[in-house]
C-alpha positions as CSV (number, residue, x, y, z in Angstrom):
1,M,-0.1,0.1,-0.1
2,A,2.8,2.5,0.8
3,F,4.6,1.6,-2.4
4,R,1.3,2.4,-4.5
5,R,0.9,5.7,-2.7
6,F,4.6,6.6,-3.3
7,T,4.3,5.5,-7.0
8,M,1.2,7.8,-7.4
9,V,2.8,10.7,-5.8
10,A,6.0,10.3,-7.6
11,F,4.1,10.2,-11.0
12,A,1.9,13.1,-10.1
13,A,5.1,15.2,-9.6
14,F,6.4,14.0,-13.0
15,V,3.3,15.1,-14.9
16,G,2.9,18.3,-12.9
17,V,-0.1,17.5,-10.7
18,K,-1.1,19.8,-8.1
19,S,-1.3,18.2,-4.7
20,F,-5.0,18.7,-4.2
21,T,-5.9,16.9,-7.4
22,I,-4.7,13.5,-6.1
23,M,-6.0,13.6,-2.5
24,P,-9.4,12.0,-3.3
25,C,-7.5,9.1,-4.6
26,L,-5.0,9.0,-1.5
27,Q,-8.0,9.1,0.7
28,Y,-9.5,6.3,-1.4
29,M,-6.3,4.1,-0.7
30,N,-7.0,4.0,3.1
31,R,-10.5,2.7,2.5
32,R,-11.6,-0.8,1.4
33,S,-10.2,-2.5,-1.7
34,C,-12.9,-3.4,-4.2
35,R,-11.5,-5.2,-7.3
36,P,-14.0,-6.8,-9.6
37,T,-12.8,-9.5,-12.1
38,S,-13.6,-7.0,-15.0
39,P,-13.5,-3.2,-15.6
40,R,-17.4,-3.2,-15.8
41,L,-19.6,-1.5,-13.1
42,F,-22.7,-1.8,-15.6
43,D,-23.5,-3.4,-18.9
44,T,-25.7,-1.8,-21.2
45,S,-26.4,-4.3,-23.8
46,S,-30.1,-4.8,-24.6
47,N,-31.7,-8.3,-25.1
48,T,-31.6,-9.7,-28.7
49,D,-34.6,-11.1,-30.5
50,S,-33.6,-14.6,-31.7
51,S,-36.1,-14.4,-34.5
52,D,-34.6,-14.3,-37.9
53,D,-37.4,-12.0,-39.3
54,A,-37.2,-9.5,-36.3
55,P,-35.0,-6.3,-36.8
56,S,-31.7,-6.5,-35.0
57,T,-32.2,-4.0,-32.0
58,S,-29.7,-5.3,-29.6
59,K,-27.8,-2.1,-28.2
60,K,-24.3,-1.6,-27.0
61,V,-23.7,1.7,-25.3
62,E,-20.2,2.2,-24.4
63,F,-19.0,4.6,-21.8
64,W,-15.8,6.5,-22.1
65,L,-14.1,8.5,-19.3
66,D,-12.8,12.0,-20.4
67,L,-9.5,12.7,-18.2
68,R,-8.3,15.3,-20.4
69,E,-9.1,18.2,-18.0
70,T,-7.6,16.3,-14.9
71,A,-4.2,15.1,-13.9
72,I,-5.4,12.0,-12.3
73,L,-3.9,8.5,-13.3
74,P,-6.4,6.3,-15.4
75,T,-6.1,3.5,-12.9
76,A,-6.7,5.8,-9.9
77,A,-9.8,7.2,-11.8
78,L,-11.2,3.8,-12.2
79,E,-10.6,2.7,-8.6
80,F,-12.3,6.2,-7.4
81,L,-15.2,5.6,-9.5
82,R,-15.6,1.9,-8.3
83,E,-15.5,3.0,-4.9
84,N,-18.1,6.0,-5.2
85,L,-20.4,3.9,-7.3
86,S,-20.4,0.8,-5.2
87,D,-22.9,-0.2,-2.6
88,D,-22.2,1.1,0.9
89,D,-22.5,-2.4,2.4
90,E,-19.1,-3.7,3.1
91,D,-20.3,-7.4,2.3
92,S,-21.8,-6.6,-1.0
93,P,-19.8,-6.8,-4.4
94,C,-18.9,-3.7,-6.4
95,L,-21.3,-2.7,-9.3
96,E,-19.9,-3.6,-12.6
97,I,-18.9,-0.5,-14.5
98,D,-18.6,-0.5,-18.3
99,I,-15.7,1.9,-18.9
100,D,-14.5,0.8,-22.4
101,R,-12.1,3.5,-23.1
102,I,-10.3,6.5,-21.6
103,L,-9.6,9.7,-23.2
104,V,-6.4,11.3,-22.0
105,A,-4.5,14.5,-22.7
106,T,-2.1,14.2,-25.8
107,N,1.0,15.3,-23.7
108,K,0.4,12.8,-21.1
109,A,-0.6,9.8,-23.3
110,Q,3.0,8.5,-23.6
111,A,3.6,8.6,-19.9
112,Y,0.2,6.9,-19.1
113,R,1.0,4.1,-21.5
114,E,4.1,3.2,-19.9
115,I,2.4,2.7,-16.6
116,S,1.1,-0.8,-15.9
117,D,-0.9,-2.3,-13.0
118,E,-1.2,-6.1,-12.8
119,D,-4.3,-5.8,-10.8
120,F,-6.4,-4.2,-13.5
121,I,-7.6,-4.9,-17.0
122,Q,-6.8,-1.5,-18.4
123,P,-9.3,-0.1,-21.0
124,A,-7.8,1.2,-24.2
125,L,-6.3,4.8,-24.0
126,L,-7.4,7.4,-26.5
127,Y,-5.8,10.6,-27.2
128,V,-5.8,13.4,-30.0
129,S,-2.9,13.0,-32.6
130,K,-0.2,15.6,-32.1
131,D,0.1,16.2,-35.8
132,N,-3.7,16.2,-36.5
133,D,-6.0,17.9,-33.9
134,S,-9.0,16.0,-35.3
135,E,-7.5,12.4,-35.5
136,L,-8.1,10.3,-32.6
137,C,-5.6,7.5,-31.8
138,S,-6.0,4.3,-29.6
139,T,-3.3,2.6,-27.7
140,K,-3.5,-0.7,-25.7
141,D,-0.9,-3.5,-25.1
142,G,1.7,-1.4,-26.9
143,V,-0.2,-1.2,-30.1
144,T,-1.1,2.3,-31.2
145,E,-3.3,2.9,-34.2
146,S,-5.7,5.6,-35.8
147,F,-9.1,5.1,-34.1
148,G,-11.3,7.8,-35.6
149,E,-11.9,11.6,-35.9
150,I,-13.2,14.4,-33.6
151,V,-16.1,16.1,-35.3
152,A,-17.1,19.6,-34.0
153,M,-20.8,20.4,-34.2
154,N,-21.8,24.1,-34.2
155,G,-25.0,24.0,-32.1
156,S,-28.1,23.4,-34.2
157,A,-26.3,23.8,-37.5
158,G,-24.9,20.3,-37.1
159,V,-22.1,18.7,-38.9
160,E,-20.2,20.9,-41.5
161,N,-19.1,18.1,-43.7
162,P,-21.5,15.2,-43.2
163,L,-20.1,13.3,-46.3
164,K,-16.7,13.1,-44.8
165,V,-18.2,11.8,-41.5
166,I,-20.2,9.0,-43.5
167,Q,-17.0,8.1,-45.3
168,T,-15.1,7.8,-41.9
169,L,-17.8,5.5,-40.5
170,S,-17.8,3.6,-43.8
171,S,-14.2,2.8,-43.4
172,G,-14.9,1.3,-40.0
173,K,-13.7,4.1,-37.7
174,W,-15.3,6.0,-34.9
175,I,-16.3,9.8,-34.9
176,V,-16.6,11.6,-31.7
177,L,-19.1,14.4,-31.7
178,V,-18.2,17.6,-29.7
179,Q,-19.6,21.1,-29.4
180,R,-17.3,23.9,-30.7
181,C,-17.6,25.8,-27.3
182,N,-18.4,24.8,-23.9
183,E,-21.5,26.9,-23.5
184,K,-24.3,25.1,-22.1
185,D,-26.9,26.3,-24.4
186,V,-24.8,25.5,-27.4
187,E,-24.4,21.9,-26.2
188,E,-28.1,21.5,-25.7
189,S,-28.7,22.7,-29.3
190,M,-26.3,20.2,-30.7
191,L,-27.8,17.4,-28.7
192,N,-31.1,18.2,-30.4
193,T,-29.6,17.6,-33.7
194,V,-27.8,14.4,-32.6
195,G,-30.9,12.2,-33.0
196,D,-31.3,12.9,-36.8
197,F,-27.6,12.4,-37.2
198,L,-27.7,8.8,-35.3
199,E,-30.5,7.8,-37.8
200,I,-28.4,8.6,-40.9
201,A,-25.3,7.3,-39.3
202,S,-27.1,4.0,-38.5
203,N,-28.5,3.7,-42.2
204,S,-24.9,4.4,-43.4
205,I,-23.5,1.1,-42.0
206,S,-26.6,-0.7,-43.5
207,G,-25.8,0.5,-47.0
208,S,-29.1,2.5,-47.1
209,W,-28.2,6.0,-45.7
210,L,-29.0,7.8,-49.1
211,A,-32.6,6.9,-48.6
212,A,-33.0,9.0,-45.5
213,L,-31.5,12.1,-46.8
214,T,-33.7,15.3,-47.0
215,S,-32.6,18.6,-48.6
216,D,-34.1,20.6,-45.7
217,S,-32.0,18.8,-43.0
218,P,-30.1,21.0,-40.5
219,L,-27.2,18.5,-41.1
220,A,-26.9,19.7,-44.7
221,Y,-26.8,16.1,-46.0
222,P,-25.2,15.5,-49.4
223,S,-26.9,15.0,-52.8
224,K,-28.7,11.8,-53.5
225,D,-26.5,11.1,-56.4
226,L,-23.4,10.7,-54.2
227,V,-22.3,7.1,-53.6
228,V,-20.3,6.2,-50.4
229,P,-18.3,3.0,-50.2
230,H,-19.7,0.6,-47.6
231,S,-17.5,-1.8,-45.6
232,Q,-19.0,-5.2,-44.8
233,E,-16.8,-5.8,-41.9
234,M,-18.1,-2.9,-39.7
235,G,-21.1,-2.1,-37.5
236,E,-21.1,-5.1,-35.1
237,G,-19.3,-4.8,-31.7
238,T,-16.7,-2.3,-30.7
239,N,-14.1,-3.2,-33.4
240,G,-16.1,-1.4,-36.2
241,A,-17.4,2.0,-36.6
242,G,-19.3,3.8,-34.0
243,V,-20.4,7.3,-32.8
244,A,-19.3,8.9,-29.5
245,I,-21.1,11.9,-28.1
246,K,-19.6,14.2,-25.5
247,C,-22.0,15.0,-22.5
248,S,-20.8,17.4,-19.9
249,S,-23.8,17.4,-17.7
250,S,-26.4,15.1,-16.3
251,T,-29.1,17.1,-18.1
252,S,-27.4,16.4,-21.4
253,L,-27.0,12.7,-20.5
254,M,-30.8,12.4,-19.9
255,Q,-31.6,14.4,-23.1
256,L,-29.7,11.9,-25.2
257,A,-31.3,8.8,-23.6
258,S,-34.4,9.0,-26.1
259,S,-32.2,9.6,-29.2
260,I,-30.0,6.7,-28.3
261,E,-33.1,4.4,-27.9
262,F,-34.7,5.3,-31.2
263,S,-31.4,4.9,-33.2
264,G,-31.6,1.2,-32.3
265,S,-35.3,0.8,-33.1
266,G,-34.8,-0.8,-36.4
267,M,-36.8,1.9,-38.1
268,S,-35.7,3.7,-41.3
269,T,-36.9,6.7,-43.2
270,T,-37.4,6.0,-46.9
271,M,-38.3,8.4,-49.7
272,L,-40.8,7.3,-52.3
273,D,-40.5,8.3,-56.0
274,S,-43.4,10.7,-55.2
275,G,-41.2,12.5,-52.6
276,I,-43.3,11.2,-49.7
277,L,-41.3,10.1,-46.7
278,I,-42.4,6.9,-44.9
279,Q,-40.8,4.8,-42.0
280,D,-40.0,1.1,-42.6
281,V,-38.8,-1.7,-40.4
282,M,-35.3,-2.6,-41.5
283,T,-34.6,-6.4,-41.1
284,D,-31.1,-6.2,-42.0
285,K,-30.2,-3.0,-40.0
286,R,-26.8,-3.2,-38.3
287,N,-26.3,-1.9,-35.0
288,L,-24.3,1.2,-34.7
289,P,-22.2,1.2,-31.5
290,I,-22.6,4.4,-29.5
291,A,-20.6,5.7,-26.7
292,L,-21.1,8.4,-24.3
293,L,-18.0,10.5,-23.4
294,L,-18.4,11.6,-19.7
295,P,-16.2,13.8,-17.6
296,F,-14.6,12.6,-14.3
297,D,-17.7,13.6,-12.4
298,V,-19.2,11.0,-10.0
299,S,-22.6,12.8,-10.1
300,I,-22.8,12.4,-13.9
301,W,-21.8,8.7,-13.7
302,R,-24.5,8.1,-11.1
303,V,-27.0,9.3,-13.6
304,A,-25.7,7.0,-16.1
305,N,-25.8,4.2,-14.0
306,T,-29.6,4.9,-13.1
307,L,-30.3,5.2,-16.9
308,Y,-28.5,2.1,-18.2
309,A,-27.8,-0.3,-15.4
310,N,-31.1,-2.3,-15.9
311,R,-30.8,-2.6,-19.8
312,T,-29.9,-6.3,-19.6
313,E,-32.8,-7.5,-17.6
């Protein structure tokens, strides 16, 4: 225990951590140890209909921890969340958290990558490339690769270049939707647009995204004459394409819940030759993995736990 505390303090000095930023973790070290067999506190996969004719509506919502604005170690952050999201009863096991990836600051990614802890199954680390501030890289087990792109949304105006976003998804990579500024009203406006975007993104990995395009959409969708290559290997699980959405408040998290639910409903908007839009049930619709990028804030994680903890029942 003394060695662990010394290691944390020494590394904190290395990355320039203020003393108060690590105190919650040091306080945690003096409390009970709670180590589940996996890094999950809650699983958000829905039940899957076994019928061949039923649309595929099983849903996997990933949870990503955003540590870019903090100086806390990823392993210490995981321990701290486990402690504060677990039951107060000493004899009861910890809840299973589903933290699939951790986004860290670019200038600390290398140092974090070199730290190992045999007691933990470390989630993959994500960081923004030094050479391209929109490229997202992933590193795990000594392997670093391009993971996706960060896409800024300007409030209700939506995505500036939706065609490029669709092409990124079609290549099997993730996109991370963030607002251009940190103002609360801008984020709420962005989230109002996310629902439509998720529908188009889901259709894109099913090869039918052009059918849902409308000329008056706030996302400024491209022309119906454009053709985007479609990868047959993507869409299922966390190894293919996906959409991550940054949520900086509990209100934003609750606002997104219905949009995420509808995106996995198996419904698709189709335009007839007459120009009339109708909704169809897509029997071959692939599931688009969705991730929620949450800050290191226990109150927000509690809301996420309340909203998604019972999805497997």
